[in-house]
Steps between C-alpha positions, in 0.01 A plus 500: 500500500221506753446731794395356835477632853647316797375644829419825313848528342509490121727255317563431130552135410530276193170424330474133602614451856366284777429612852787280622744658251384847603576430865845372406571795271397749770704310765197442721545233768233237441479346846230629731306702243154486347417646159193643337461618142221751448358403841497125420721286724740277307610181675873434505468188286366720214769771509710332229205459262326833559591743222479872563328742265522873449366710790484210748508617860693264729467518875767330711415430861786398728447288808650652813545381854394709790405483857 
């Protein structure tokens, strides 16, 4: 098991899990979001191949519409 934080909330996940699998496991909608791991932006085409490690800090930014 590894421990990560997603928007400051702690989660415990299997040892080898990709960013994509993490989003699916946490039921996070993947459209209209940007992700950073430890303050490094990860492009969407690398989500499936980016493996998380213990103590990673993930920031999810959601696009919103406003006026």
